[in-house]
N, C-alpha and C positions, 0 to 999 in steps of 0.2 A: 273382244267381247273380254269382258274382265274377269280373271278365275278367284276363285277365294278361298284362302291358304287357310288352310287348318291350324296352323303353330304360328301363327301372328301373335303379336303380344296384346294382349288386352287388359284395362282395368277393372272389368268388369269381373273377368275371369280369375282375376289377382285379389279382388275382393270377396269373391264370392270363397275362392281356397281359403281363404284366413276367419272371415265371419260367417260362411253359409249362405247357401240360396235363399232368395227372399219370393218364394213359390206364390204364384197367384193363378187361379184358375182361368185358363182359355177356352175352354169347349167343355159344355157338359154332355157327355155320351151318352148316359144314361141316369138314373137318380141316385147310382152309387160308383160309378164310374167318372172320372173327369179325366180332362188334359189339360197340365198347369206347366208355367212358360216362368223361366226364374226373369225378376226385371232388370239385374244389375245383367247377366251375360246371357240374355237368352236362350238358354238349355233348355228342352222341352223334354217333359217327364209325364207316367200317366202311371193309372193306378194296377194292380196286376191282380190277375185271379187270386192270390192268396193275401191281399191288404195292402202289399208294400209298393215301393215306388222306385218304378224303373225308367230309364229311357227312353223317348220315345222312337223308337226304330221305324223302319218301313212295315216291318211285319205288325209290330204293334198299329201302326194307324191305319194298315189294313184292316186287322180285326176289330179297332173300335169302329170304323165305320161300317163295320159288317153288324156290329154290334148294337149300334144309333138305329139302323134301319130295322131292326127287328123289335126295338125298342118302339119305334117312332109307329109302326105296324102296328104292333100290340096295343098298344095307346088308343091307336085313331077304334079299333075294334073295341075298345072298351067303352069309349065315349059312345059311339054307336048303338051299344047294346043298353046302355044307361039310358037313353032318350025314349 
């Protein structure tokens, strides 16, 4: 099994350190919270509660999954009530 070494040289990381990340939405958690992934180096980021971007850590992933679950449930209820 091959292990990933985080210290490996990457042209994507060099590009991003010079020119900045090229973030694209990879997942819509709610209408206001999104997960992003850099097209060059693959770094994942997410929106925080105060509106800034932060690295997508396991804690943020868990929080985003929970928020998505609540959002889907509330959206489902509001659609059922509207009919």
